[in-house]
C-alpha positions in Angstrom: -4.4 -2.9 -29.1 -7.8 -1.5 -27.1 -7.1 1.8 -25.9 -8.0 1.0 -21.8 -6.1 -0.8 -19.8 -8.7 -1.7 -17.2 -11.0 -4.4 -17.6 -13.7 -2.1 -18.4 -15.6 -1.6 -21.9 -18.1 0.6 -23.4 -18.9 3.7 -22.1 -17.2 3.2 -18.8 -13.9 2.2 -20.1 -12.8 6.0 -20.2 -13.9 7.0 -16.6 -12.5 3.4 -15.5 -9.3 3.9 -17.2 -9.1 7.8 -15.6 -9.3 6.7 -12.0 -6.8 4.0 -12.2 -4.1 6.4 -14.1 -4.7 9.0 -11.6 -4.2 6.4 -8.7 -0.8 5.4 -10.3 -0.1 8.9 -10.8 -0.4 9.9 -7.2 1.8 6.8 -6.2 4.4 8.1 -8.2 4.6 11.5 -6.9 4.3 10.1 -3.3 7.6 7.5 -4.2 9.3 10.7 -5.6 8.3 13.1 -2.9 9.8 10.6 -0.2 13.6 11.3 -1.4 13.4 14.9 -0.5 13.4 14.2 3.3 16.8 12.6 2.4 19.0 15.7 3.2 22.8 15.9 4.4 23.6 17.9 7.6 24.1 21.8 7.0 27.7 22.8 6.3 28.8 25.3 9.0 32.0 27.0 10.7 33.5 24.3 12.9 31.2 21.2 11.9 32.5 18.0 11.9 32.7 16.8 8.2 32.4 13.4 7.2 36.1 12.3 6.0 34.8 10.0 3.3 31.6 8.3 1.6 30.9 5.7 4.3 30.8 8.2 7.0 28.6 10.9 5.4 26.3 7.8 4.8 26.1 7.0 8.1 25.2 10.6 9.2 22.0 10.4 6.9 21.6 6.4 8.1 18.3 7.1 10.0 16.5 9.1 7.1 18.0 6.7 4.6 16.2 4.0 6.3 12.9 5.5 6.8 13.1 6.1 3.0 13.4 2.7 2.3 11.0 1.5 4.4 8.5 4.1 3.4 9.6 3.2 -0.5 8.8 -0.4 0.2 5.6 0.1 2.0 4.3 2.8 -0.9 5.0 0.2 -3.3 3.5 -2.5 -1.5 0.3 -0.3 -1.3 0.6 -0.2 -5.1 0.9 -3.5 -5.7 -2.3 -4.6 -3.3 -4.1 -1.7 -5.1 -3.5 -2.9 -8.2 -5.0 -6.6 -7.2 -8.0 -4.6 -6.1 -8.8 -2.9 -8.7 -7.7 -5.1 -12.1 -11.0 -6.6 -12.3 -13.0 -3.5 -12.3 -15.4 -3.4 -15.3 -17.7 -0.3 -14.4 -16.8 3.1 -13.2 -18.5 3.5 -9.8 -19.1 7.1 -8.0 -18.8 5.5 -4.4 -15.8 3.1 -5.6 -14.3 6.4 -6.9 -15.1 8.2 -3.4 -13.4 5.1 -1.3 -10.4 5.3 -3.9 -9.8 9.0 -3.2 -9.9 8.6 0.5 -7.3 5.8 0.2 -5.1 7.8 -2.0 -5.6 10.5 0.9 -3.2 8.5 3.2 -1.0 7.3 0.4 -0.2 11.1 0.0 0.5 11.7 3.7 3.3 9.2 4.1 6.1 11.8 3.1 4.7 13.7 6.2 4.9 10.3 7.8 8.0 9.3 7.0 9.7 12.7 8.0 8.1 12.3 11.6 9.4 9.1 11.4 13.1 9.8 10.8 12.8 12.3 14.0 11.1 15.2 13.2 9.1 14.9 16.3 9.7 12.6 19.6 10.1 9.1 18.8 7.0 7.8 20.3 4.9 10.4 18.3 6.6 9.7 15.0 6.1 5.8 15.4 2.1 6.6 16.3 1.9 8.9 13.2 3.8 6.8 10.7 2.0 3.4 11.6 -1.1 5.3 12.3 -1.2 6.4 8.6 -0.2 3.0 7.3 -3.2 1.7 9.3 -5.7 4.0 7.9 -4.3 3.3 4.7 -4.7 -0.6 5.3 -8.7 0.4 6.6 -9.6 2.3 3.5 -7.9 0.2 1.1 -10.0 -2.5 2.6 -13.1 -0.5 2.3 -12.4 0.0 -1.4 -12.3 -3.4 -2.0 -15.5 -4.2 -0.1 -17.1 -1.3 -2.1 -16.0 -2.4 -5.4 -17.0 -6.0 -5.0 -20.5 -5.6 -3.3 -23.5 -6.6 -5.3 -21.7 -10.2 -6.0 -19.1 -8.3 -8.1 -21.4 -6.8 -10.3 -18.6 -4.4 -11.1 -16.1 -6.8 -12.1 -15.1 -8.2 -15.3 -15.5 -11.8 -13.6 -17.5 -13.0 -10.7 -15.5 -13.6 -7.7 -15.8 -16.9 -5.7 -16.4 -16.9 -1.9 -12.5 -18.1 -1.0 -11.2 -15.2 -3.5 -13.0 -12.5 -1.6 -11.6 -13.5 1.4 -8.3 -14.3 0.4 -8.4 -10.6 -1.3 -10.1 -9.1 2.0 -7.2 -10.3 4.1 -4.6 -9.3 2.1 -5.7 -5.8 2.7 -6.8 -6.1 6.2 -3.7 -8.0 7.3 -1.1 -5.1 7.2 -3.4 -2.6 8.9 -3.5 -5.6 11.8 0.3 -5.2 12.2 0.4 -1.4 12.2 -2.1 -1.2 14.7 0.2 -3.0 16.6 2.5 -0.6 16.1 0.5 2.3 16.9 -0.3 0.1 20.4 3.2 -0.2 21.2 4.2 3.4 20.5 1.4 4.5 22.9 2.5 1.9 25.7 6.2 2.6 25.4 6.8 -0.9 23.7 9.1 0.5 21.4 10.1 -3.0 20.5 6.7 -3.7 18.9 6.5 -0.5 17.7 9.8 -0.6 15.7 9.5 -3.8 14.4 5.5 -4.3 14.1 5.8 -4.7 10.4 7.4 -8.4 10.8 3.8 -9.6 11.7 2.8 -8.9 8.1 4.6 -12.2 6.7 3.2 -14.9 9.0 -0.1 -13.3 8.7 -0.3 -13.2 5.2 0.7 -16.7 5.2 -1.9 -17.4 7.4 -4.5 -16.1 4.8 -3.0 -18.8 2.3 -4.0 -21.3 4.7 -7.6 -20.4 6.0 -8.2 -18.7 2.4 -8.2 -20.3 -1.1 -5.8 -18.1 -3.4 -7.0 -17.1 -6.5 -5.8 -19.1 -9.5 -4.2 -16.4 -11.6 -3.2 -18.4 -14.8 -6.6 -19.2 -17.0 -7.9 -22.8 -16.9 -6.6 -25.1 -19.8 -9.5 -25.6 -22.1 -10.8 -29.3 -22.3 -9.1 -31.9 -24.7 -11.4 -32.5 -27.9 -13.6 -35.3 -27.6 -13.0 -38.2 -30.2 -15.6 -38.1 -32.9 
């Protein structure tokens, strides 16, 4: 088995692998840090204690819900990031910089999650939370555009126009939904702010209508011609 996991070969293989391994490590650390915001209320004299497990879970329900949402979002960003970088065949300094900028907003997710779960005023918390995810979407889109520039010269295989549009939309569509969340929080439209993430599903479905999704399975070899 080859020592590298990316599509890079030759002298660029180790550098490309370090870029991807570093990114995976950041995602793993962020997912772990999210759980530290789940804390039971302090036990003090005269405090009302939960009589059973369900009551205890109910006391931390908002924080637990925020943790689950954030865990799924960070996991979703990781999945899209793997799609963006899976065919990276050459290490590129500009691509590495864009990757670092994207990871900056991923590392802000524990802070945004804390704000979302009630550390600040609800409207401010929603603006922070969806704002961080909005910039994650924009910077991941930038990473995709930079890494696929020059007709895909940095990629292991060329990318057709339909696939490029599909990948571009995959990166950008979540940002459209999160921008609606920021707008809703800023304009006291809390229903929009709280459920803006629902927009992601119809928007993602629309990308499959307007763009040709890539064929993940390799094409079957042509049948042998008779002699």
